mmCIF file of the N, C-alpha and C atoms, coordinates in Angstrom:
data_MODEL
# 
_entry.id   MODEL 
# 
loop_
_atom_site.group_PDB 
_atom_site.id 
_atom_site.type_symbol 
_atom_site.label_atom_id 
_atom_site.label_alt_id 
_atom_site.label_comp_id 
_atom_site.label_asym_id 
_atom_site.label_entity_id 
_atom_site.label_seq_id 
_atom_site.pdbx_PDB_ins_code 
_atom_site.Cartn_x 
_atom_site.Cartn_y 
_atom_site.Cartn_z 
_atom_site.occupancy 
_atom_site.B_iso_or_equiv 
_atom_site.pdbx_formal_charge 
_atom_site.auth_seq_id 
_atom_site.auth_comp_id 
_atom_site.auth_asym_id 
_atom_site.auth_atom_id 
_atom_site.pdbx_PDB_model_num 
ATOM 1   N N  . MET A 1 1  ? 176.128 48.355 18.291 1.00 0.00 ? 1  MET A N  1 
ATOM 2   C CA . MET A 1 1  ? 176.914 47.152 18.196 1.00 0.00 ? 1  MET A CA 1 
ATOM 3   C C  . MET A 1 1  ? 176.070 45.980 18.704 1.00 0.00 ? 1  MET A C  1 
ATOM 4   N N  . SER A 1 2  ? 176.142 44.867 18.048 1.00 0.00 ? 2  SER A N  1 
ATOM 5   C CA . SER A 1 2  ? 175.341 43.707 18.435 1.00 0.00 ? 2  SER A CA 1 
ATOM 6   C C  . SER A 1 2  ? 175.889 43.060 19.707 1.00 0.00 ? 2  SER A C  1 
ATOM 7   N N  . TRP A 1 3  ? 175.042 42.272 20.357 1.00 0.00 ? 3  TRP A N  1 
ATOM 8   C CA . TRP A 1 3  ? 175.499 41.595 21.569 1.00 0.00 ? 3  TRP A CA 1 
ATOM 9   C C  . TRP A 1 3  ? 176.645 40.641 21.234 1.00 0.00 ? 3  TRP A C  1 
ATOM 10  N N  . GLN A 1 4  ? 176.617 40.041 20.030 1.00 0.00 ? 4  GLN A N  1 
ATOM 11  C CA . GLN A 1 4  ? 177.680 39.117 19.636 1.00 0.00 ? 4  GLN A CA 1 
ATOM 12  C C  . GLN A 1 4  ? 179.026 39.835 19.520 1.00 0.00 ? 4  GLN A C  1 
ATOM 13  N N  . ASN A 1 5  ? 179.014 41.028 18.923 1.00 0.00 ? 5  ASN A N  1 
ATOM 14  C CA . ASN A 1 5  ? 180.254 41.794 18.784 1.00 0.00 ? 5  ASN A CA 1 
ATOM 15  C C  . ASN A 1 5  ? 180.783 42.223 20.148 1.00 0.00 ? 5  ASN A C  1 
ATOM 16  N N  . LEU A 1 6  ? 179.888 42.676 21.008 1.00 0.00 ? 6  LEU A N  1 
ATOM 17  C CA . LEU A 1 6  ? 180.307 43.053 22.357 1.00 0.00 ? 6  LEU A CA 1 
ATOM 18  C C  . LEU A 1 6  ? 180.860 41.853 23.112 1.00 0.00 ? 6  LEU A C  1 
ATOM 19  N N  . PHE A 1 7  ? 180.186 40.719 22.971 1.00 0.00 ? 7  PHE A N  1 
ATOM 20  C CA . PHE A 1 7  ? 180.627 39.506 23.635 1.00 0.00 ? 7  PHE A CA 1 
ATOM 21  C C  . PHE A 1 7  ? 182.024 39.104 23.164 1.00 0.00 ? 7  PHE A C  1 
ATOM 22  N N  . GLU A 1 8  ? 182.257 39.117 21.862 1.00 0.00 ? 8  GLU A N  1 
ATOM 23  C CA . GLU A 1 8  ? 183.574 38.774 21.323 1.00 0.00 ? 8  GLU A CA 1 
ATOM 24  C C  . GLU A 1 8  ? 184.643 39.742 21.842 1.00 0.00 ? 8  GLU A C  1 
ATOM 25  N N  . SER A 1 9  ? 184.314 41.016 21.909 1.00 0.00 ? 9  SER A N  1 
ATOM 26  C CA . SER A 1 9  ? 185.256 42.000 22.447 1.00 0.00 ? 9  SER A CA 1 
ATOM 27  C C  . SER A 1 9  ? 185.573 41.701 23.902 1.00 0.00 ? 9  SER A C  1 
ATOM 28  N N  . TYR A 1 10 ? 184.542 41.352 24.651 1.00 0.00 ? 10 TYR A N  1 
ATOM 29  C CA . TYR A 1 10 ? 184.703 41.053 26.070 1.00 0.00 ? 10 TYR A CA 1 
ATOM 30  C C  . TYR A 1 10 ? 185.556 39.804 26.271 1.00 0.00 ? 10 TYR A C  1 
ATOM 31  N N  . VAL A 1 11 ? 185.271 38.765 25.525 1.00 0.00 ? 11 VAL A N  1 
ATOM 32  C CA . VAL A 1 11 ? 185.997 37.500 25.669 1.00 0.00 ? 11 VAL A CA 1 
ATOM 33  C C  . VAL A 1 11 ? 187.475 37.663 25.316 1.00 0.00 ? 11 VAL A C  1 
ATOM 34  N N  . SER A 1 12 ? 187.770 38.460 24.321 1.00 0.00 ? 12 SER A N  1 
ATOM 35  C CA . SER A 1 12 ? 189.155 38.604 23.875 1.00 0.00 ? 12 SER A CA 1 
ATOM 36  C C  . SER A 1 12 ? 189.937 39.688 24.625 1.00 0.00 ? 12 SER A C  1 
ATOM 37  N N  . GLU A 1 13 ? 189.261 40.490 25.424 1.00 0.00 ? 13 GLU A N  1 
ATOM 38  C CA . GLU A 1 13 ? 189.929 41.584 26.144 1.00 0.00 ? 13 GLU A CA 1 
ATOM 39  C C  . GLU A 1 13 ? 190.798 41.035 27.269 1.00 0.00 ? 13 GLU A C  1 
ATOM 40  N N  . THR A 1 14 ? 192.002 41.582 27.404 1.00 0.00 ? 14 THR A N  1 
ATOM 41  C CA . THR A 1 14 ? 192.904 41.158 28.470 1.00 0.00 ? 14 THR A CA 1 
ATOM 42  C C  . THR A 1 14 ? 193.134 42.243 29.513 1.00 0.00 ? 14 THR A C  1 
ATOM 43  N N  . ASP A 1 15 ? 192.825 43.464 29.179 1.00 0.00 ? 15 ASP A N  1 
ATOM 44  C CA . ASP A 1 15 ? 193.001 44.572 30.112 1.00 0.00 ? 15 ASP A CA 1 
ATOM 45  C C  . ASP A 1 15 ? 191.871 44.556 31.146 1.00 0.00 ? 15 ASP A C  1 
ATOM 46  N N  . ARG A 1 16 ? 192.217 44.421 32.405 1.00 0.00 ? 16 ARG A N  1 
ATOM 47  C CA . ARG A 1 16 ? 191.211 44.291 33.467 1.00 0.00 ? 16 ARG A CA 1 
ATOM 48  C C  . ARG A 1 16 ? 190.286 45.509 33.545 1.00 0.00 ? 16 ARG A C  1 
ATOM 49  N N  . ASP A 1 17 ? 190.835 46.705 33.375 1.00 0.00 ? 17 ASP A N  1 
ATOM 50  C CA . ASP A 1 17 ? 190.005 47.913 33.429 1.00 0.00 ? 17 ASP A CA 1 
ATOM 51  C C  . ASP A 1 17 ? 188.999 47.950 32.279 1.00 0.00 ? 17 ASP A C  1 
ATOM 52  N N  . LYS A 1 18 ? 189.438 47.554 31.101 1.00 0.00 ? 18 LYS A N  1 
ATOM 53  C CA . LYS A 1 18 ? 188.523 47.519 29.957 1.00 0.00 ? 18 LYS A CA 1 
ATOM 54  C C  . LYS A 1 18 ? 187.460 46.447 30.139 1.00 0.00 ? 18 LYS A C  1 
ATOM 55  N N  . LEU A 1 19 ? 187.843 45.325 30.754 1.00 0.00 ? 19 LEU A N  1 
ATOM 56  C CA . LEU A 1 19 ? 186.861 44.273 31.041 1.00 0.00 ? 19 LEU A CA 1 
ATOM 57  C C  . LEU A 1 19 ? 185.759 44.808 31.942 1.00 0.00 ? 19 LEU A C  1 
ATOM 58  N N  . GLN A 1 20 ? 186.146 45.576 32.942 1.00 0.00 ? 20 GLN A N  1 
ATOM 59  C CA . GLN A 1 20 ? 185.165 46.154 33.861 1.00 0.00 ? 20 GLN A CA 1 
ATOM 60  C C  . GLN A 1 20 ? 184.168 47.029 33.105 1.00 0.00 ? 20 GLN A C  1 
ATOM 61  N N  . GLU A 1 21 ? 184.655 47.785 32.140 1.00 0.00 ? 21 GLU A N  1 
ATOM 62  C CA . GLU A 1 21 ? 183.776 48.645 31.341 1.00 0.00 ? 21 GLU A CA 1 
ATOM 63  C C  . GLU A 1 21 ? 182.883 47.821 30.407 1.00 0.00 ? 21 GLU A C  1 
ATOM 64  N N  . LEU A 1 22 ? 183.485 46.857 29.749 1.00 0.00 ? 22 LEU A N  1 
ATOM 65  C CA . LEU A 1 22 ? 182.760 46.064 28.755 1.00 0.00 ? 22 LEU A CA 1 
ATOM 66  C C  . LEU A 1 22 ? 181.703 45.153 29.367 1.00 0.00 ? 22 LEU A C  1 
ATOM 67  N N  . VAL A 1 23 ? 181.904 44.713 30.602 1.00 0.00 ? 23 VAL A N  1 
ATOM 68  C CA . VAL A 1 23 ? 180.976 43.756 31.189 1.00 0.00 ? 23 VAL A CA 1 
ATOM 69  C C  . VAL A 1 23 ? 179.564 44.320 31.265 1.00 0.00 ? 23 VAL A C  1 
ATOM 70  N N  . PHE A 1 24 ? 179.428 45.556 31.686 1.00 0.00 ? 24 PHE A N  1 
ATOM 71  C CA . PHE A 1 24 ? 178.094 46.139 31.815 1.00 0.00 ? 24 PHE A CA 1 
ATOM 72  C C  . PHE A 1 24 ? 177.436 46.351 30.458 1.00 0.00 ? 24 PHE A C  1 
ATOM 73  N N  . GLU A 1 25 ? 178.211 46.822 29.515 1.00 0.00 ? 25 GLU A N  1 
ATOM 74  C CA . GLU A 1 25 ? 177.674 47.050 28.172 1.00 0.00 ? 25 GLU A CA 1 
ATOM 75  C C  . GLU A 1 25 ? 177.254 45.720 27.526 1.00 0.00 ? 25 GLU A C  1 
ATOM 76  N N  . THR A 1 26 ? 178.075 44.697 27.708 1.00 0.00 ? 26 THR A N  1 
ATOM 77  C CA . THR A 1 26 ? 177.771 43.389 27.137 1.00 0.00 ? 26 THR A CA 1 
ATOM 78  C C  . THR A 1 26 ? 176.553 42.768 27.811 1.00 0.00 ? 26 THR A C  1 
ATOM 79  N N  . GLU A 1 27 ? 176.502 42.824 29.133 1.00 0.00 ? 27 GLU A N  1 
ATOM 80  C CA . GLU A 1 27 ? 175.351 42.268 29.841 1.00 0.00 ? 27 GLU A CA 1 
ATOM 81  C C  . GLU A 1 27 ? 174.060 42.982 29.468 1.00 0.00 ? 27 GLU A C  1 
ATOM 82  N N  . ASP A 1 28 ? 174.112 44.281 29.315 1.00 0.00 ? 28 ASP A N  1 
ATOM 83  C CA . ASP A 1 28 ? 172.922 45.032 28.897 1.00 0.00 ? 28 ASP A CA 1 
ATOM 84  C C  . ASP A 1 28 ? 172.448 44.571 27.518 1.00 0.00 ? 28 ASP A C  1 
ATOM 85  N N  . ALA A 1 29 ? 173.382 44.430 26.589 1.00 0.00 ? 29 ALA A N  1 
ATOM 86  C CA . ALA A 1 29 ? 173.022 44.007 25.234 1.00 0.00 ? 29 ALA A CA 1 
ATOM 87  C C  . ALA A 1 29 ? 172.435 42.599 25.234 1.00 0.00 ? 29 ALA A C  1 
ATOM 88  N N  . VAL A 1 30 ? 173.006 41.703 26.033 1.00 0.00 ? 30 VAL A N  1 
ATOM 89  C CA . VAL A 1 30 ? 172.499 40.329 26.129 1.00 0.00 ? 30 VAL A CA 1 
ATOM 90  C C  . VAL A 1 30 ? 171.095 40.334 26.726 1.00 0.00 ? 30 VAL A C  1 
ATOM 91  N N  . PHE A 1 31 ? 170.907 41.095 27.800 1.00 0.00 ? 31 PHE A N  1 
ATOM 92  C CA . PHE A 1 31 ? 169.591 41.173 28.429 1.00 0.00 ? 31 PHE A CA 1 
ATOM 93  C C  . PHE A 1 31 ? 168.538 41.689 27.456 1.00 0.00 ? 31 PHE A C  1 
ATOM 94  N N  . LEU A 1 32 ? 168.863 42.751 26.735 1.00 0.00 ? 32 LEU A N  1 
ATOM 95  C CA . LEU A 1 32 ? 167.905 43.316 25.780 1.00 0.00 ? 32 LEU A CA 1 
ATOM 96  C C  . LEU A 1 32 ? 167.568 42.316 24.678 1.00 0.00 ? 32 LEU A C  1 
ATOM 97  N N  . ARG A 1 33 ? 168.556 41.551 24.251 1.00 0.00 ? 33 ARG A N  1 
ATOM 98  C CA . ARG A 1 33 ? 168.293 40.553 23.207 1.00 0.00 ? 33 ARG A CA 1 
ATOM 99  C C  . ARG A 1 33 ? 167.448 39.409 23.754 1.00 0.00 ? 33 ARG A C  1 
ATOM 100 N N  . PHE A 1 34 ? 167.709 38.983 24.992 1.00 0.00 ? 34 PHE A N  1 
ATOM 101 C CA . PHE A 1 34 ? 166.853 37.982 25.629 1.00 0.00 ? 34 PHE A CA 1 
ATOM 102 C C  . PHE A 1 34 ? 165.408 38.463 25.624 1.00 0.00 ? 34 PHE A C  1 
ATOM 103 N N  . ARG A 1 35 ? 165.218 39.714 25.988 1.00 0.00 ? 35 ARG A N  1 
ATOM 104 C CA . ARG A 1 35 ? 163.874 40.276 26.029 1.00 0.00 ? 35 ARG A CA 1 
ATOM 105 C C  . ARG A 1 35 ? 163.242 40.294 24.640 1.00 0.00 ? 35 ARG A C  1 
ATOM 106 N N  . ASP A 1 36 ? 164.006 40.670 23.640 1.00 0.00 ? 36 ASP A N  1 
ATOM 107 C CA . ASP A 1 36 ? 163.488 40.693 22.267 1.00 0.00 ? 36 ASP A CA 1 
ATOM 108 C C  . ASP A 1 36 ? 163.052 39.302 21.802 1.00 0.00 ? 36 ASP A C  1 
ATOM 109 N N  . LEU A 1 37 ? 163.765 38.288 22.244 1.00 0.00 ? 37 LEU A N  1 
ATOM 110 C CA . LEU A 1 37 ? 163.489 36.923 21.795 1.00 0.00 ? 37 LEU A CA 1 
ATOM 111 C C  . LEU A 1 37 ? 162.505 36.175 22.690 1.00 0.00 ? 37 LEU A C  1 
ATOM 112 N N  . SER A 1 38 ? 162.011 36.801 23.714 1.00 0.00 ? 38 SER A N  1 
ATOM 113 C CA . SER A 1 38 ? 161.153 36.111 24.682 1.00 0.00 ? 38 SER A CA 1 
ATOM 114 C C  . SER A 1 38 ? 159.879 35.546 24.055 1.00 0.00 ? 38 SER A C  1 
ATOM 115 N N  . SER A 1 39 ? 159.449 36.111 22.951 1.00 0.00 ? 39 SER A N  1 
ATOM 116 C CA . SER A 1 39 ? 158.240 35.614 22.302 1.00 0.00 ? 39 SER A CA 1 
ATOM 117 C C  . SER A 1 39 ? 158.512 34.406 21.397 1.00 0.00 ? 39 SER A C  1 
ATOM 118 N N  . ASP A 1 40 ? 159.780 34.084 21.195 1.00 0.00 ? 40 ASP A N  1 
ATOM 119 C CA . ASP A 1 40 ? 160.153 32.948 20.348 1.00 0.00 ? 40 ASP A CA 1 
ATOM 120 C C  . ASP A 1 40 ? 161.175 32.084 21.093 1.00 0.00 ? 40 ASP A C  1 
ATOM 121 N N  . PRO A 1 41 ? 160.721 31.321 22.086 1.00 0.00 ? 41 PRO A N  1 
ATOM 122 C CA . PRO A 1 41 ? 161.648 30.606 22.968 1.00 0.00 ? 41 PRO A CA 1 
ATOM 123 C C  . PRO A 1 41 ? 162.394 29.449 22.310 1.00 0.00 ? 41 PRO A C  1 
ATOM 124 N N  . LYS A 1 42 ? 162.106 29.115 21.087 1.00 0.00 ? 42 LYS A N  1 
ATOM 125 C CA . LYS A 1 42 ? 162.774 27.987 20.449 1.00 0.00 ? 42 LYS A CA 1 
ATOM 126 C C  . LYS A 1 42 ? 163.880 28.407 19.497 1.00 0.00 ? 42 LYS A C  1 
ATOM 127 N N  . THR A 1 43 ? 164.238 29.653 19.509 1.00 0.00 ? 43 THR A N  1 
ATOM 128 C CA . THR A 1 43 ? 165.268 30.134 18.594 1.00 0.00 ? 43 THR A CA 1 
ATOM 129 C C  . THR A 1 43 ? 166.661 29.668 19.030 1.00 0.00 ? 43 THR A C  1 
ATOM 130 N N  . ASP A 1 44 ? 167.522 29.382 18.057 1.00 0.00 ? 44 ASP A N  1 
ATOM 131 C CA . ASP A 1 44 ? 168.893 28.968 18.339 1.00 0.00 ? 44 ASP A CA 1 
ATOM 132 C C  . ASP A 1 44 ? 169.681 30.080 19.027 1.00 0.00 ? 44 ASP A C  1 
ATOM 133 N N  . GLU A 1 45 ? 169.315 31.302 18.752 1.00 0.00 ? 45 GLU A N  1 
ATOM 134 C CA . GLU A 1 45 ? 170.025 32.417 19.364 1.00 0.00 ? 45 GLU A CA 1 
ATOM 135 C C  . GLU A 1 45 ? 169.866 32.406 20.881 1.00 0.00 ? 45 GLU A C  1 
ATOM 136 N N  . LEU A 1 46 ? 168.749 31.912 21.386 1.00 0.00 ? 46 LEU A N  1 
ATOM 137 C CA . LEU A 1 46 ? 168.577 31.810 22.836 1.00 0.00 ? 46 LEU A CA 1 
ATOM 138 C C  . LEU A 1 46 ? 169.623 30.880 23.444 1.00 0.00 ? 46 LEU A C  1 
ATOM 139 N N  . LEU A 1 47 ? 169.941 29.810 22.763 1.00 0.00 ? 47 LEU A N  1 
ATOM 140 C CA . LEU A 1 47 ? 171.002 28.916 23.244 1.00 0.00 ? 47 LEU A CA 1 
ATOM 141 C C  . LEU A 1 47 ? 172.346 29.640 23.264 1.00 0.00 ? 47 LEU A C  1 
ATOM 142 N N  . GLU A 1 48 ? 172.604 30.432 22.243 1.00 0.00 ? 48 GLU A N  1 
ATOM 143 C CA . GLU A 1 48 ? 173.834 31.217 22.198 1.00 0.00 ? 48 GLU A CA 1 
ATOM 144 C C  . GLU A 1 48 ? 173.880 32.220 23.353 1.00 0.00 ? 48 GLU A C  1 
ATOM 145 N N  . LEU A 1 49 ? 172.752 32.854 23.617 1.00 0.00 ? 49 LEU A N  1 
ATOM 146 C CA . LEU A 1 49 ? 172.684 33.812 24.710 1.00 0.00 ? 49 LEU A CA 1 
ATOM 147 C C  . LEU A 1 49 ? 172.907 33.139 26.063 1.00 0.00 ? 49 LEU A C  1 
ATOM 148 N N  . ARG A 1 50 ? 172.335 31.970 26.250 1.00 0.00 ? 50 ARG A N  1 
ATOM 149 C CA . ARG A 1 50 ? 172.536 31.240 27.504 1.00 0.00 ? 50 ARG A CA 1 
ATOM 150 C C  . ARG A 1 50 ? 174.004 30.885 27.694 1.00 0.00 ? 50 ARG A C  1 
ATOM 151 N N  . HIS A 1 51 ? 174.636 30.441 26.621 1.00 0.00 ? 51 HIS A N  1 
ATOM 152 C CA . HIS A 1 51 ? 176.065 30.133 26.683 1.00 0.00 ? 51 HIS A CA 1 
ATOM 153 C C  . HIS A 1 51 ? 176.860 31.404 27.002 1.00 0.00 ? 51 HIS A C  1 
ATOM 154 N N  . ALA A 1 52 ? 176.516 32.494 26.350 1.00 0.00 ? 52 ALA A N  1 
ATOM 155 C CA . ALA A 1 52 ? 177.220 33.758 26.566 1.00 0.00 ? 52 ALA A CA 1 
ATOM 156 C C  . ALA A 1 52 ? 177.109 34.213 28.015 1.00 0.00 ? 52 ALA A C  1 
ATOM 157 N N  . THR A 1 53 ? 175.954 34.056 28.628 1.00 0.00 ? 53 THR A N  1 
ATOM 158 C CA . THR A 1 53 ? 175.809 34.490 30.022 1.00 0.00 ? 53 THR A CA 1 
ATOM 159 C C  . THR A 1 53 ? 176.691 33.649 30.947 1.00 0.00 ? 53 THR A C  1 
ATOM 160 N N  . ALA A 1 54 ? 176.820 32.370 30.660 1.00 0.00 ? 54 ALA A N  1 
ATOM 161 C CA . ALA A 1 54 ? 177.692 31.513 31.475 1.00 0.00 ? 54 ALA A CA 1 
ATOM 162 C C  . ALA A 1 54 ? 179.153 31.935 31.323 1.00 0.00 ? 54 ALA A C  1 
ATOM 163 N N  . VAL A 1 55 ? 179.550 32.227 30.098 1.00 0.00 ? 55 VAL A N  1 
ATOM 164 C CA . VAL A 1 55 ? 180.923 32.655 29.850 1.00 0.00 ? 55 VAL A CA 1 
ATOM 165 C C  . VAL A 1 55 ? 181.178 34.020 30.490 1.00 0.00 ? 55 VAL A C  1 
ATOM 166 N N  . LEU A 1 56 ? 180.222 34.920 30.393 1.00 0.00 ? 56 LEU A N  1 
ATOM 167 C CA . LEU A 1 56 ? 180.366 36.239 31.020 1.00 0.00 ? 56 LEU A CA 1 
ATOM 168 C C  . LEU A 1 56 ? 180.609 36.099 32.523 1.00 0.00 ? 56 LEU A C  1 
ATOM 169 N N  . LEU A 1 57 ? 179.837 35.256 33.171 1.00 0.00 ? 57 LEU A N  1 
ATOM 170 C CA . LEU A 1 57 ? 179.998 35.057 34.609 1.00 0.00 ? 57 LEU A CA 1 
ATOM 171 C C  . LEU A 1 57 ? 181.367 34.458 34.917 1.00 0.00 ? 57 LEU A C  1 
ATOM 172 N N  . GLU A 1 58 ? 181.775 33.477 34.149 1.00 0.00 ? 58 GLU A N  1 
ATOM 173 C CA . GLU A 1 58 ? 183.073 32.839 34.371 1.00 0.00 ? 58 GLU A CA 1 
ATOM 174 C C  . GLU A 1 58 ? 184.210 33.849 34.241 1.00 0.00 ? 58 GLU A C  1 
ATOM 175 N N  . ILE A 1 59 ? 184.143 34.699 33.229 1.00 0.00 ? 59 ILE A N  1 
ATOM 176 C CA . ILE A 1 59 ? 185.183 35.710 33.030 1.00 0.00 ? 59 ILE A CA 1 
ATOM 177 C C  . ILE A 1 59 ? 185.154 36.725 34.166 1.00 0.00 ? 59 ILE A C  1 
ATOM 178 N N  . LYS A 1 60 ? 183.958 37.131 34.575 1.00 0.00 ? 60 LYS A N  1 
ATOM 179 C CA . LYS A 1 60 ? 183.860 38.083 35.685 1.00 0.00 ? 60 LYS A CA 1 
ATOM 180 C C  . LYS A 1 60 ? 184.534 37.528 36.936 1.00 0.00 ? 60 LYS A C  1 
ATOM 181 N N  . ILE A 1 61 ? 184.344 36.266 37.190 1.00 0.00 ? 61 ILE A N  1 
ATOM 182 C CA . ILE A 1 61 ? 184.914 35.642 38.384 1.00 0.00 ? 61 ILE A CA 1 
ATOM 183 C C  . ILE A 1 61 ? 186.427 35.459 38.241 1.00 0.00 ? 61 ILE A C  1 
ATOM 184 N N  . LYS A 1 62 ? 186.867 34.916 37.110 1.00 0.00 ? 62 LYS A N  1 
ATOM 185 C CA . LYS A 1 62 ? 188.274 34.558 36.940 1.00 0.00 ? 62 LYS A CA 1 
ATOM 186 C C  . LYS A 1 62 ? 189.187 35.721 36.561 1.00 0.00 ? 62 LYS A C  1 
ATOM 187 N N  . LYS A 1 63 ? 188.714 36.603 35.694 1.00 0.00 ? 63 LYS A N  1 
ATOM 188 C CA . LYS A 1 63 ? 189.591 37.661 35.200 1.00 0.00 ? 63 LYS A CA 1 
ATOM 189 C C  . LYS A 1 63 ? 189.451 38.979 35.955 1.00 0.00 ? 63 LYS A C  1 
ATOM 190 N N  . THR A 1 64 ? 188.303 39.226 36.538 1.00 0.00 ? 64 THR A N  1 
ATOM 191 C CA . THR A 1 64 ? 188.131 40.518 37.214 1.00 0.00 ? 64 THR A CA 1 
ATOM 192 C C  . THR A 1 64 ? 188.023 40.378 38.719 1.00 0.00 ? 64 THR A C  1 
ATOM 193 N N  . GLY A 1 65 ? 187.968 39.129 39.208 1.00 0.00 ? 65 GLY A N  1 
ATOM 194 C CA . GLY A 1 65 ? 187.967 38.913 40.653 1.00 0.00 ? 65 GLY A CA 1 
ATOM 195 C C  . GLY A 1 65 ? 186.628 39.123 41.329 1.00 0.00 ? 65 GLY A C  1 
ATOM 196 N N  . TRP A 1 66 ? 185.540 39.126 40.582 1.00 0.00 ? 66 TRP A N  1 
ATOM 197 C CA . TRP A 1 66 ? 184.230 39.270 41.200 1.00 0.00 ? 66 TRP A CA 1 
ATOM 198 C C  . TRP A 1 66 ? 183.903 38.015 41.995 1.00 0.00 ? 66 TRP A C  1 
ATOM 199 N N  . ALA A 1 67 ? 183.108 38.170 43.011 1.00 0.00 ? 67 ALA A N  1 
ATOM 200 C CA . ALA A 1 67 ? 182.701 37.035 43.835 1.00 0.00 ? 67 ALA A CA 1 
ATOM 201 C C  . ALA A 1 67 ? 181.795 36.103 43.045 1.00 0.00 ? 67 ALA A C  1 
ATOM 202 N N  . ASN A 1 68 ? 181.962 34.820 43.285 1.00 0.00 ? 68 ASN A N  1 
ATOM 203 C CA . ASN A 1 68 ? 181.119 33.813 42.639 1.00 0.00 ? 68 ASN A CA 1 
ATOM 204 C C  . ASN A 1 68 ? 179.802 33.727 43.406 1.00 0.00 ? 68 ASN A C  1 
ATOM 205 N N  . PRO A 1 69 ? 178.691 34.099 42.777 1.00 0.00 ? 69 PRO A N  1 
ATOM 206 C CA . PRO A 1 69 ? 177.409 34.095 43.489 1.00 0.00 ? 69 PRO A CA 1 
ATOM 207 C C  . PRO A 1 69 ? 176.924 32.675 43.843 1.00 0.00 ? 69 PRO A C  1 
ATOM 208 N N  . ALA A 1 70 ? 177.487 31.663 43.213 1.00 0.00 ? 70 ALA A N  1 
ATOM 209 C CA . ALA A 1 70 ? 177.083 30.292 43.483 1.00 0.00 ? 70 ALA A CA 1 
ATOM 210 C C  . ALA A 1 70 ? 177.942 29.618 44.543 1.00 0.00 ? 70 ALA A C  1 
ATOM 211 N N  . ALA A 1 71 ? 179.039 30.270 44.928 1.00 0.00 ? 71 ALA A N  1 
ATOM 212 C CA . ALA A 1 71 ? 179.943 29.671 45.894 1.00 0.00 ? 71 ALA A CA 1 
ATOM 213 C C  . ALA A 1 71 ? 179.355 29.774 47.305 1.00 0.00 ? 71 ALA A C  1 
ATOM 214 N N  . PRO A 1 72 ? 179.579 28.747 48.109 1.00 0.00 ? 72 PRO A N  1 
ATOM 215 C CA . PRO A 1 72 ? 179.109 28.820 49.500 1.00 0.00 ? 72 PRO A CA 1 
ATOM 216 C C  . PRO A 1 72 ? 179.860 29.901 50.258 1.00 0.00 ? 72 PRO A C  1 
ATOM 217 N N  . GLU A 1 73 ? 179.217 30.483 51.213 1.00 0.00 ? 73 GLU A N  1 
ATOM 218 C CA . GLU A 1 73 ? 179.850 31.583 51.974 1.00 0.00 ? 73 GLU A CA 1 
ATOM 219 C C  . GLU A 1 73 ? 180.830 31.091 52.972 1.00 0.00 ? 73 GLU A C  1 
# 
């Protein structure tokens, strides 16, 4: 499954337990795609991946209750 399909599944998922499962699979797929594209830093897909990582973090914080790594202690 492509990172885009996993991302769409993750974004639309409402079940907290399923979100917990999907987050790791989605992050892995995004990371692998970032690595694949590292030799072509001007691709539009890199912008999509950057946006996806921001959305993934936001969902992790808001929907699953993970700690915000940017928040002051």
